[in-house]
C-alpha positions, 0 to 999 in steps of 0.5 A, a space after each residue: 265773769 266768764 268772757 269765753 266765746 262759746 260760739 262754734 265755728 265750723 267749715 259749714 258756718 255761714 259767711 257774711 254777705 257783701 257789704 255794698 257800703 264797702 264795695 261801692 265806696 270809691 274811698 275804699 278802692 282808692 285807699 287800696 290803690 294808695 296802700 298796695 305798694 307797701 305790700 309788693 316785695 321790695 326787691 328781687 330776692 333771688 338776686 339780692 338776698 337768697 343764696 340757696 333758693 332759686 326761682 324754680 324752688 319758689 314755683 314748686 313750693 307755691 304749687 304745693 301751697 296751692 294744693 294744700 289750700 285747695 285740699 283744705 277748702 281754704 277761702 279764696 283769699 288765703 293763698 294769695 296772702 300766704 304767698 305774699 307773706 312768703 315773698 316778703 319774708 324771703 326779701 328779708 332773710 337768706 333762707 336755706 332751701 331745706 327750710 323753705 317748706 317750713 316757712 311756706 307752711 307757716 305762711 299758710 297758717 298765718 293767712 288762715 288765721 287772718 283771712 278765714 273763719 276756721 284756722 288750719 291747725 299746726 298738726 294738719 300742716 305738719 301732716 301735709 309736709 309728710 311730717 318733715 316739719 314738727 309742731 315745735 319747729 312750726 311754732 318757732 318759725 311762726 315767731 320768726 315770720 311775724 318778727 321779720 314782717 314786723 307784724 304787718 301781716 294783713 297785706 293787700 293782694 290781687 284778690 282784694 280788688 276783684 269785687 271792687 272792679 266787678 261791682 262797678 261794671 254791669 255783667 248781667 248773668 256773667 258776673 259770678 263765672 267771671 269772678 270764679 275764673 278771675 280768682 283761679 287766674 289770680 292763684 296761678 299768677 301768685 305761683 309764678 316768678 314773673 308776676 311776683 313784683 307786679 302790683 295787686 291791682 294790675 294782677 286783678 285787672 289782668 286776670 279779670 280781662 283774661 277771664 272774660 277773653 277765656 270765657 269768650 264773653 262779648 264785651 264792648 272795648 270801652 268796658 276794657 278801658 273802664 276796667 283799666 281806668 278803675 285801677 289806674 292801670 296803663 292799657 299797654 302794660 295790661 295788654 302785655 301782661 294779658 298776653 303773658 298770662 295767656 301763654 302761661 295758661 296754655 303752658 299749664 294746660 299742656 303740662 296738665 294734659 300730659 300729666 293726666 296720661 302718666 301720673 295715675 299709674 306712676 304715683 298711686 302705688 309708690 307714694 301712697 304710704 307717704 301721702 296718707 299717714 297712719 293716723 290720717 283716717 280718711 283725710 287725703 293729704 297732698 304729697 310734699 314736692 320731692 324737690 322741696 322735701 329733700 335737700 338734694 335738688 
């Protein structure tokens, strides 16, 4: 008897619609809140575990991970899960800085296997490292990763709370745009060291409120309190975190505006041969951050 699945999954495949039985059930949200602490990194690994990796290196490699996920059109939940895997792995294993990108690439690989229909291939991820990591090294690291995480790979992230929160509040026509902006902010939070040990429900709450403020949508203050109540989040903690995120967004916008003026002329010619390998055809690959690719920082 042939049990092979002949279904062809492509990037254009349809995805399941929201199951209202899930997102309207209070038990599901409560279970997420009860279990989320299991997936918060249990220590500040820069102080307790890592001897070679520093906070700015995490920023570099998570930005690279985000660029790769964006370039490959990964589903929104892949990147937060990949960063969560990276953080939990670094809590358990002292990692040389020249291995950091290999671990990060493996985290993207595992997250894509778990949270999206189309898995990213090992060969594709190797190309995105400018072939500084081989397929054999990726496969070996994959086994190490799942062993260190004790096969507990399906973590709860800030993304998992967004739809549960938005489903419980009437947004009229603003729901979709608030969701889109909230997810963008969640991705930004997962690149920042300051948010590394923050509970996923707090991150989701902060990002939704920041998205509403950034879009200048007039919402009654009672709704803000209701959002905090849904995730059992202290209002003062949310206020402080929102202010922290607003400063971060302003900083990122400033950096982006400065880079736009200079990046094109500096990078296009000198790095083109590194960005697109000979066998990449028309596929544009994100350049490996120099500080991650090279050992010398």
